[in-house]
C-alpha positions, 0 to 999 in steps of 0.5 A, a space after each residue: 563501476 559504481 556499486 550501490 547500495 541496497 536497503 532492507 525493509 529495517 533499513 526503510 523503518 529506520 528512515 527520518 520521518 520527512 513527511 516524504 512516502 517511500 517504498 522498495 523495489 527490489 532494495 532500491 528506495 523510491 520516492 512516492 509522489 504525493 497523490 492528487 485529489 482524483 487519486 484519493 477519491 478513487 482510494 476512498 471510494 474503493 475502500 468504502 465499497 469494501 468496508 461496506 461489504 465487509 460490514 455485512 459479512 466480515 472475512 478480513 480487513 482493509 487497509 489503507 497505506 499500509 506497508 507489505 513486505 512482498 519479497 526478501 533478499 533484495 527487499 520489496 516494500 509496497 504500499 498499496 492505496 488499498 490492501 484487503 487481508 483475509 482473516 485467515 492471513 492476518 497477523 495479530 495484533 496488527 503490526 504497528 511499525 513494521 511491515 506485514 509479511 503476508 502476501 495481499 490477496 487484494 490491492 489496488 493503486 489508482 492510475 494516477 500512481 501506478 499507470 494502471 490498476 483499477 478504475 473507478 467512474 468519475 466523480 459527481 463533483 468534477 473532481 
């Protein structure tokens, strides 16, 4: 029987910067498919509306494609398209090279990558 090597969040940070996006699911490395135009549009719309809301009532921050360590031993690191972190759960300063250890309160992944998730109305331009 073959044994498999599980990676940690630290291992994920040490991977070469090859232009690909990776996540960990219970220690297993997942290569993420590059998103398409509609996916990008949906993520941008969600970010826009959250930012507009937070401009009037700054309750936290919105992040795009930031990594979150959701579980350890084995590690799960996911990078949702859009995430909201409430002020009360925010690490200061924001980690630049490490993964946030907060469990996300609101996160979105477009249907093109997750197979389920948030929906947005079709764009007027026909994307």
